[in-house]
C-alpha positions as CSV (number, residue, x, y, z in Angstrom):
1,M,-11.3,-6.1,-36.7
2,Q,-13.7,-3.6,-35.3
3,H,-15.3,-4.2,-32.0
4,P,-19.0,-5.1,-32.4
5,R,-20.1,-2.1,-30.3
6,T,-18.0,0.1,-32.5
7,V,-20.2,-1.0,-35.4
8,V,-23.4,-0.5,-33.5
9,L,-22.4,2.8,-32.5
10,T,-21.5,3.9,-35.9
11,G,-24.9,2.9,-37.0
12,L,-26.5,4.8,-34.2
13,L,-24.6,7.9,-34.8
14,S,-25.5,7.9,-38.4
15,L,-29.1,7.2,-37.7
16,G,-29.1,9.8,-35.1
17,F,-27.7,12.7,-37.0
18,G,-30.1,11.8,-39.8
19,L,-33.1,11.8,-37.3
20,G,-31.8,15.0,-35.7
21,V,-31.7,17.0,-38.9
22,T,-35.2,15.5,-39.8
23,A,-36.7,16.3,-36.4
24,L,-35.3,19.9,-36.5
25,T,-36.9,20.5,-39.9
26,L,-40.3,18.9,-38.7
27,K,-40.3,21.1,-35.4
28,V,-39.6,24.2,-37.4
29,A,-42.2,23.4,-40.0
30,D,-44.9,22.6,-37.4
31,G,-44.6,26.0,-35.8
32,S,-46.1,25.0,-32.4
33,H,-42.8,25.2,-30.7
34,S,-40.8,28.2,-29.5
35,A,-37.4,28.8,-30.9
36,L,-35.8,28.1,-27.4
37,D,-37.7,24.8,-27.1
38,T,-36.5,23.6,-30.6
39,A,-33.0,24.8,-30.0
40,L,-32.7,23.0,-26.6
41,S,-34.4,19.8,-27.6
42,T,-32.2,19.5,-30.7
43,T,-29.0,20.4,-28.9
44,T,-29.9,17.9,-26.1
45,G,-30.2,15.1,-28.9
46,F,-26.8,16.0,-30.5
47,L,-25.1,16.3,-27.2
48,F,-26.2,12.8,-26.2
49,L,-25.0,11.6,-29.6
50,L,-21.6,13.3,-29.1
51,A,-21.2,12.2,-25.5
52,G,-21.8,8.6,-26.4
53,A,-19.3,8.7,-29.2
54,V,-16.6,10.1,-26.8
55,A,-17.4,7.8,-24.1
56,H,-17.1,4.8,-26.5
57,V,-13.8,6.1,-27.9
58,R,-12.4,6.3,-24.2
59,R,-14.0,3.2,-22.9
60,P,-14.7,0.9,-25.9
61,A,-15.1,-2.2,-23.7
62,N,-17.9,-0.5,-21.9
63,A,-21.5,-0.4,-23.2
64,I,-22.3,2.9,-21.6
65,G,-21.2,4.9,-24.7
66,V,-23.9,3.0,-26.8
67,L,-26.6,3.6,-24.3
68,I,-25.9,7.3,-24.1
69,A,-26.1,7.7,-28.0
70,L,-29.2,5.5,-28.0
71,V,-30.8,8.2,-25.8
72,G,-30.1,10.8,-28.4
73,V,-31.5,8.6,-31.1
74,A,-34.7,8.0,-28.9
75,L,-35.1,11.9,-28.4
76,F,-35.1,12.5,-32.1
77,L,-37.6,9.6,-32.8
78,E,-40.1,11.2,-30.5
79,D,-40.1,14.3,-32.7
80,L,-41.1,12.4,-35.9
81,Q,-44.7,12.5,-34.6
82,F,-44.8,16.1,-36.0
83,T,-44.5,14.8,-39.5
84,A,-47.4,15.2,-42.1
85,N,-46.5,11.9,-43.8
86,P,-49.1,9.2,-42.6
87,V,-46.6,6.4,-42.8
88,L,-44.0,8.2,-40.8
89,Y,-46.6,9.3,-38.3
90,T,-47.9,5.9,-37.8
91,L,-44.3,4.6,-37.2
92,A,-43.6,7.5,-34.8
93,V,-46.7,7.6,-32.5
94,P,-45.8,4.4,-30.6
95,L,-42.2,6.0,-30.0
96,R,-43.5,9.3,-28.7
97,A,-42.0,8.6,-25.3
98,A,-39.2,6.4,-26.5
99,S,-36.6,8.3,-24.5
100,S,-38.2,7.3,-21.1
101,P,-37.2,3.6,-20.9
102,V,-33.8,4.3,-22.6
103,I,-32.9,6.9,-20.0
104,A,-34.1,4.6,-17.3
105,H,-31.8,1.9,-18.7
106,L,-28.8,4.3,-19.0
107,V,-29.2,5.7,-15.4
108,L,-29.4,2.1,-13.9
109,A,-26.5,0.8,-16.0
110,F,-24.3,4.0,-15.3
111,P,-21.2,3.9,-15.2
112,H,-20.3,0.3,-15.8
113,G,-22.6,-0.3,-18.7
114,G,-24.8,-3.3,-17.1
115,L,-27.7,-4.0,-15.0
116,R,-26.4,-5.5,-12.0
117,S,-29.3,-6.9,-10.1
118,R,-32.7,-8.7,-11.1
119,W,-34.8,-5.8,-9.8
120,E,-33.0,-3.5,-12.1
121,R,-33.5,-5.6,-15.0
122,L,-37.3,-5.9,-14.2
123,L,-37.6,-2.3,-13.9
124,V,-36.0,-1.6,-17.2
125,A,-37.8,-4.3,-19.0
126,A,-41.3,-3.1,-17.6
127,S,-40.4,0.4,-18.6
128,Y,-39.8,-0.7,-22.2
129,L,-43.0,-2.8,-22.3
130,V,-45.3,-0.2,-20.6
131,V,-44.1,2.7,-22.7
132,L,-44.1,0.9,-26.1
133,G,-47.3,-0.9,-25.3
134,L,-49.2,2.3,-24.2
135,G,-47.9,3.9,-27.4
136,V,-49.3,1.1,-29.7
137,L,-52.6,1.4,-27.6
138,G,-52.7,5.0,-28.3
139,L,-52.1,4.4,-32.0
140,L,-55.0,2.0,-32.2
141,F,-57.5,4.5,-30.5
142,S,-56.8,7.6,-32.5
143,D,-58.8,10.3,-34.4
144,D,-55.8,11.7,-36.2
145,P,-56.3,11.2,-39.9
146,R,-52.6,10.5,-40.4
147,D,-53.0,7.3,-38.3
148,L,-53.1,4.3,-40.6
149,L,-53.6,1.8,-37.9
150,A,-56.5,3.4,-36.0
151,I,-59.3,0.9,-35.5
152,S,-61.4,3.4,-33.5
153,A,-61.7,7.3,-33.5
154,D,-62.1,7.3,-29.8
155,H,-60.9,10.4,-28.6
156,D,-61.5,9.6,-24.8
157,G,-59.6,6.3,-25.3
158,H,-56.7,8.1,-27.0
159,G,-56.6,10.6,-24.1
160,L,-56.6,7.8,-21.5
161,A,-53.7,6.2,-23.2
162,D,-51.9,9.6,-23.0
163,R,-52.6,10.0,-19.3
164,V,-51.5,6.5,-18.4
165,L,-48.4,7.0,-20.5
166,G,-47.6,10.1,-18.5
167,L,-48.3,8.3,-15.3
168,A,-46.1,5.5,-16.2
169,A,-43.3,7.7,-17.2
170,A,-43.6,9.4,-13.9
171,V,-43.6,6.3,-12.0
172,I,-40.5,5.1,-13.9
173,S,-38.7,8.3,-13.3
174,A,-39.5,8.2,-9.6
175,G,-38.3,4.5,-9.3
176,V,-35.0,5.5,-11.2
177,L,-34.5,8.4,-9.0
178,V,-35.1,6.2,-5.7
179,V,-32.5,3.8,-7.2
180,L,-30.1,6.5,-7.8
181,L,-30.5,8.1,-4.3
182,Y,-30.2,4.8,-2.7
183,R,-26.9,4.2,-4.5
184,W,-25.6,7.5,-3.5
185,L,-26.5,7.2,0.2
186,T,-24.9,3.6,0.4
187,G,-22.1,4.2,-1.8
188,R,-18.4,5.0,-1.1
189,L,-16.8,8.3,-2.0
190,P,-15.7,7.4,-5.6
191,Q,-19.3,6.2,-6.3
192,R,-20.9,9.5,-4.8
193,R,-18.4,11.5,-6.8
194,L,-19.5,9.9,-10.2
195,L,-23.3,10.0,-9.3
196,S,-23.5,13.5,-7.9
197,P,-23.8,15.4,-11.1
198,V,-26.4,12.9,-12.6
199,I,-28.5,13.0,-9.5
200,A,-28.3,16.8,-9.0
201,I,-29.5,17.4,-12.6
202,A,-32.1,14.7,-12.3
203,L,-33.4,16.3,-9.0
204,V,-33.5,19.8,-10.6
205,G,-35.4,18.3,-13.7
206,A,-37.8,16.4,-11.6
207,A,-38.6,19.3,-9.3
208,T,-39.1,21.8,-12.0
209,S,-41.2,19.5,-14.1
210,A,-43.5,18.6,-11.1
211,A,-43.8,22.0,-10.1
212,G,-44.6,23.3,-13.6
213,T,-47.3,20.6,-13.9
214,A,-48.7,21.3,-10.6
215,L,-49.2,25.2,-11.3
216,G,-50.6,24.4,-14.7
217,D,-50.2,26.2,-18.0
218,A,-52.1,29.5,-16.8
219,S,-49.4,30.1,-14.2
220,P,-46.8,32.7,-15.1
221,L,-44.2,30.3,-13.5
222,S,-45.0,27.5,-15.6
223,E,-42.9,28.6,-18.5
224,P,-39.8,29.6,-16.7
225,L,-39.9,26.3,-14.8
226,L,-40.3,24.5,-18.1
227,G,-37.2,26.3,-19.4
228,I,-35.1,25.4,-16.4
229,Y,-36.2,21.7,-16.8
230,R,-35.2,21.9,-20.6
231,I,-31.8,23.5,-19.7
232,A,-31.2,20.9,-17.0
233,F,-32.0,18.1,-19.4
234,C,-29.6,19.6,-22.0
235,L,-26.8,19.4,-19.4
236,W,-27.5,15.9,-18.5
237,P,-25.4,14.1,-21.3
238,L,-22.4,16.1,-20.2
239,A,-22.9,14.9,-16.6
240,F,-23.0,11.2,-17.9
241,L,-19.8,11.9,-20.0
242,A,-17.9,13.5,-17.1
243,G,-18.7,10.5,-15.1
244,V,-17.5,8.0,-17.7
245,L,-14.3,9.9,-18.3
246,R,-13.5,10.0,-14.6
247,A,-14.4,6.3,-14.0
248,R,-12.3,3.1,-14.4
249,V,-15.2,0.7,-15.3
250,G,-16.1,-2.5,-17.1
251,N,-14.9,-6.1,-16.4
252,A,-12.6,-6.2,-19.3
253,E,-10.8,-2.9,-18.4
254,M,-10.6,-3.7,-14.7
255,I,-9.1,-7.0,-15.5
256,R,-6.6,-5.7,-18.1
257,L,-5.8,-2.7,-15.8
258,L,-2.2,-3.1,-14.4
259,L,-0.7,-0.7,-12.1
260,E,2.9,0.2,-13.3
261,R,5.7,2.1,-11.9
262,D,9.0,2.7,-14.0
263,G,7.7,0.1,-16.3
264,T,7.4,-2.6,-13.7
265,G,4.1,-4.1,-13.0
266,L,3.0,-3.9,-9.4
267,A,-0.6,-5.3,-9.1
268,A,-3.6,-6.3,-11.1
269,L,-7.0,-4.9,-10.2
270,V,-9.9,-7.0,-9.6
271,Q,-13.4,-5.3,-10.0
272,D,-15.4,-4.8,-6.9
273,D,-19.1,-4.4,-8.0
274,E,-19.6,-2.5,-4.7
275,V,-17.0,0.1,-5.3
276,W,-16.5,2.2,-8.5
277,K,-12.9,3.3,-9.0
278,D,-12.6,6.7,-10.5
279,S,-9.4,7.9,-12.3
280,R,-8.2,9.9,-9.2
281,S,-8.6,6.8,-7.0
282,I,-6.6,4.7,-9.5
283,D,-3.7,7.3,-9.6
284,A,-3.7,7.6,-5.9
285,L,-3.6,3.8,-5.6
286,N,-0.9,3.6,-8.2
287,A,1.3,6.1,-6.4
288,A,0.6,4.4,-3.0
289,A,1.6,0.9,-4.5
290,G,4.6,2.5,-6.0
291,L,5.7,3.8,-2.6
292,V,5.0,0.5,-1.0
293,L,7.1,-1.3,-3.6
294,D,9.9,1.2,-3.1
295,N,9.7,1.1,0.7
296,Q,9.7,-2.9,0.4
297,R,12.7,-2.7,-2.0
298,L,14.8,-0.4,0.2
299,T,13.8,-2.4,3.3
300,A,15.0,-5.5,1.7
301,E,18.2,-4.1,0.4
302,L,19.0,-2.5,3.9
303,E,18.3,-5.8,5.6
304,Q,20.6,-7.5,3.0
305,R,23.3,-4.9,3.5
306,L,23.0,-5.1,7.3
307,A,23.2,-8.8,7.3
308,E,26.4,-8.4,5.1
309,V,27.9,-5.9,7.6
310,R,27.0,-8.1,10.7
311,A,28.6,-11.1,8.8
312,S,31.6,-9.2,7.9
313,R,32.1,-7.8,11.5
314,A,31.6,-11.5,12.8
315,R,34.4,-12.6,10.4
316,L,36.6,-9.9,11.5
317,V,36.1,-10.8,15.1
318,A,36.7,-14.6,14.4
319,A,39.8,-13.6,12.5
320,G,41.0,-11.4,15.3
321,D,40.5,-14.2,17.8
322,E,42.3,-16.6,15.4
323,E,45.2,-14.1,15.2
324,R,45.4,-13.8,18.9
325,R,45.7,-17.6,19.3
326,R,48.5,-17.5,16.8
327,L,50.3,-14.9,18.5
328,E,49.8,-16.8,21.8
329,R,51.3,-19.9,20.4
330,D,54.2,-18.1,18.8
331,L,55.0,-16.4,22.1
332,H,54.8,-19.5,24.0
333,D,56.7,-21.7,21.6
334,G,59.0,-19.2,20.4
335,A,60.2,-16.1,22.2
336,Q,59.3,-17.5,25.6
337,Q,61.0,-20.8,25.2
338,R,64.1,-19.1,24.0
339,L,64.2,-16.7,26.9
340,V,63.9,-19.8,29.3
341,S,66.7,-21.4,27.4
342,V,68.9,-18.4,27.8
343,V,68.1,-18.2,31.6
344,L,69.2,-21.9,32.0
345,L,72.3,-21.3,30.0
346,L,73.4,-18.1,32.0
347,R,72.8,-20.1,35.4
348,M,74.9,-23.0,34.1
349,A,77.7,-20.6,33.2
350,N,77.5,-18.9,36.6
351,R,77.8,-22.2,38.3
352,R,80.6,-23.8,36.3
353,A,82.8,-20.9,35.4
354,E,85.0,-19.2,38.1
355,L,84.1,-15.7,37.4
356,P,84.9,-12.5,39.4
357,P,82.3,-11.6,42.0
358,A,81.4,-8.7,40.1
359,V,80.7,-10.6,36.9
360,G,78.8,-13.2,38.9
361,E,76.5,-10.6,40.4
362,L,76.1,-9.3,36.8
363,L,74.9,-12.6,35.5
364,T,72.6,-13.1,38.6
365,S,70.9,-9.7,37.8
366,T,70.7,-10.6,34.1
367,V,68.9,-13.9,35.0
368,D,66.6,-12.1,37.3
369,E,65.7,-9.5,34.6
370,L,65.2,-12.4,32.1
371,Q,62.9,-14.1,34.5
372,T,60.9,-10.9,34.9
373,A,60.7,-10.6,31.1
374,I,59.5,-14.3,30.9
375,T,57.0,-13.6,33.5
376,E,55.6,-10.4,31.7
377,L,55.7,-12.2,28.4
378,R,53.7,-15.1,29.9
379,E,51.1,-12.5,31.3
380,L,51.0,-11.0,27.9
381,A,50.3,-14.2,26.2
382,R,47.7,-15.0,28.7
383,G,46.0,-11.5,28.1
384,I,46.0,-12.2,24.4
385,R,43.9,-15.3,24.9
386,P,44.2,-17.4,28.1
387,A,44.8,-21.1,27.3
388,I,42.3,-22.1,29.9
389,L,39.4,-20.4,27.9
390,T,40.3,-22.5,24.8
391,E,40.7,-25.7,26.8
392,A,38.1,-25.5,29.6
393,G,35.7,-22.8,28.4
394,L,34.1,-19.5,29.7
395,V,33.2,-20.4,33.2
396,A,36.7,-21.8,34.1
397,A,38.4,-18.9,32.5
398,V,36.2,-16.4,34.5
399,R,37.0,-18.3,37.7
400,S,40.7,-18.2,37.0
401,L,40.4,-14.4,36.3
402,A,38.4,-13.7,39.4
403,D,41.1,-15.6,41.5
404,R,44.0,-13.5,40.0
405,V,42.3,-10.1,40.5
406,P,43.4,-8.4,43.7
407,M,40.0,-7.7,45.0
408,E,36.9,-9.6,46.2
409,V,34.8,-10.9,43.3
410,A,31.4,-12.6,43.9
411,L,30.8,-14.9,40.9
412,T,27.4,-16.1,40.1
413,V,27.2,-18.7,37.2
414,G,24.3,-20.6,35.8
415,T,24.5,-23.6,33.6
416,V,26.6,-22.5,30.7
417,P,27.5,-25.0,28.1
418,R,30.5,-24.7,25.7
419,L,29.9,-22.0,23.3
420,D,31.1,-20.7,20.0
421,A,34.8,-19.4,20.4
422,A,34.0,-15.9,19.4
423,V,31.1,-15.9,22.0
424,E,33.2,-17.0,24.8
425,A,36.1,-14.8,24.0
426,T,33.8,-11.8,23.8
427,A,32.2,-12.6,27.1
428,Y,35.6,-13.1,28.8
429,Y,36.9,-9.9,27.5
430,V,33.8,-8.0,28.6
431,T,34.3,-9.4,32.2
432,S,38.0,-8.8,32.1
433,E,37.6,-5.0,30.9
434,A,34.9,-4.5,33.5
435,L,37.0,-5.9,36.4
436,T,40.0,-3.9,35.2
437,N,38.0,-0.7,35.2
438,T,36.7,-1.4,38.7
439,L,40.3,-1.7,40.0
440,K,41.4,1.4,38.3
441,H,38.6,3.8,38.8
442,A,35.7,2.5,41.0
443,R,37.6,2.9,44.4
444,T,36.0,-0.3,45.7
445,G,37.4,-3.6,46.7
446,H,34.3,-5.8,45.7
447,A,32.5,-6.6,42.4
448,D,29.7,-9.0,41.4
449,V,29.9,-11.0,38.3
450,R,26.8,-12.8,36.9
451,I,27.0,-15.1,33.9
452,A,23.8,-17.0,32.6
453,V,22.2,-18.3,29.6
454,A,18.7,-17.0,29.0
455,G,17.0,-18.6,26.0
456,A,19.2,-18.0,23.0
457,Q,21.2,-15.4,24.6
458,L,24.3,-15.2,26.8
459,R,24.0,-12.5,29.6
460,V,27.1,-11.1,31.3
461,E,26.7,-8.5,34.0
462,V,29.5,-6.8,36.2
463,T,28.4,-4.6,39.0
464,D,30.4,-2.5,41.5
465,R,29.4,-0.2,44.2
466,G,32.2,2.4,43.6
467,V,32.1,6.0,42.6
468,G,30.6,5.4,39.1
469,G,31.4,7.7,36.2
470,A,32.1,4.9,33.4
471,D,31.7,6.2,29.9
472,P,32.1,4.2,26.8
473,A,32.9,7.3,24.9
474,G,35.7,8.3,27.2
475,G,38.0,5.6,26.3
476,S,38.7,2.8,23.8
477,G,38.3,-0.1,26.1
478,L,34.5,-0.2,26.6
479,A,33.9,1.3,23.1
480,G,35.9,-1.5,21.5
481,L,34.0,-4.1,23.6
482,R,30.8,-2.6,22.4
483,D,31.7,-2.8,18.8
484,R,32.8,-6.4,19.4
485,V,29.5,-7.5,21.1
486,Q,27.4,-5.7,18.3
487,A,29.5,-7.4,15.7
488,L,28.1,-10.7,17.0
489,G,24.5,-9.3,17.0
490,G,24.4,-8.4,20.6
491,D,24.4,-5.2,22.7
492,L,26.5,-3.8,25.5
493,C,25.1,-1.2,27.8
494,V,26.8,0.8,30.7
495,E,24.6,2.0,33.6
496,T,26.5,4.4,36.0
497,S,25.6,6.7,38.9
498,G,27.1,8.0,42.1
499,E,26.4,4.4,43.7
500,G,28.3,2.3,41.3
501,T,28.4,1.0,37.6
502,T,26.8,-1.9,35.9
503,I,28.1,-3.2,32.6
504,R,25.8,-5.6,31.0
505,A,26.4,-7.6,27.7
506,V,23.8,-9.6,25.8
507,I,25.3,-11.9,23.2
508,P,23.2,-14.3,20.9
509,L,24.4,-17.9,21.2
510,A,26.1,-20.1,18.9
511,T,26.7,-23.3,20.8
512,R,28.9,-26.2,19.8
513,P,29.2,-29.7,21.3
514,E,31.9,-30.2,23.8
515,T,34.8,-32.1,22.6
516,P,35.0,-35.5,24.3
């Protein structure tokens, strides 16, 4: 089923081409028009018809194509007054300025095809009434023998009607031009881009027409100015067509317009009556929306992968801590207990058996070595994960560590509740590694340790006043601790200078209730 406007436009085009051929024939037969005038006026009418057809094909939901074609029909209707047929002349005289209100309607409705304000509708309605009313008035007071409706052959009355009609057309043109200039001055860039060609041609036409009228027919410049006016007017339909082709207009089109990228809908555009969207703006918006979508998708994917990596690293830390606890239990319950049993058996054998002194001394040395191995094994198990850390928590474990370290440690501890096992173990290892580095490299006998909970973070800070020079990239200890801290979503930084070193760790909390 065809769109109603398509039916209307088809009728206008058929009527327009028929009227165009008729008007061209009448003008040539009349003989009072130059070849240039006849060619330009006919070309202008056909260009309006063609521009209207193209505009409707490109924007069928927009009424602007019908209005453009209607201007061409009105221009050809004006030329029917040159006929010798009384009936046709009588019908044509009221329409001798028919293009003026239609052009005013077109200009005010451009490019979206509708009149948007009450003042615009009043101006267009007044132009139709004045032009057609004065045309009928001129028909009634005419001395032309072809006029079948003349009630008085008053030449003065007919001339007055023509002058008033010309004045009304000038006022209408001025009003339309003022509205156009106001739109251009107050509009945004897309709106100005669409209106500029239309306004430029309108200004040229108005200026040349006014100058030619002011100079009079006797002036040698009158005919060139009139030619410029006709050429400018001939280019006007092309300016309207260019604006229509560049614009995305019409309520139905704007609602249906869906930005797409790779076959995926991005956003629906809602029409803003104050802003006209041209095709370049739509393309730019489409590209920008696509970039935003791509960026959001990539950001979401990156955040998801980062969360997965963090969760994976946290699971690895937890698995490592669990493995440490298993090794601690195995060493304590297995190898360590067996070694203690061997020591007891050897001591019993040394006491009960009458052995040569050399063998007794050998057994005593063996027991001493086994006792040393037990001590070292106990220290190894404690280094893997101190039992006090699991049983009493971070603060007790750090106090025990500070008591065992062969240097002065100033410990400052805030209110620290029992925390997640991975958080407590990480904080303990940071403290232990920092104190070990101080003993080995700082050349100082004093260190400050501060542990506190601030908000949702655990802060551990170890400071010495030694020679400095600590570098996380220089060994595996601090680098491994940094990886462990970052696996829990925290951060570890090392500040060092010739006056000492500060190792600071910030770890997000995951508290758990204390076991009663």
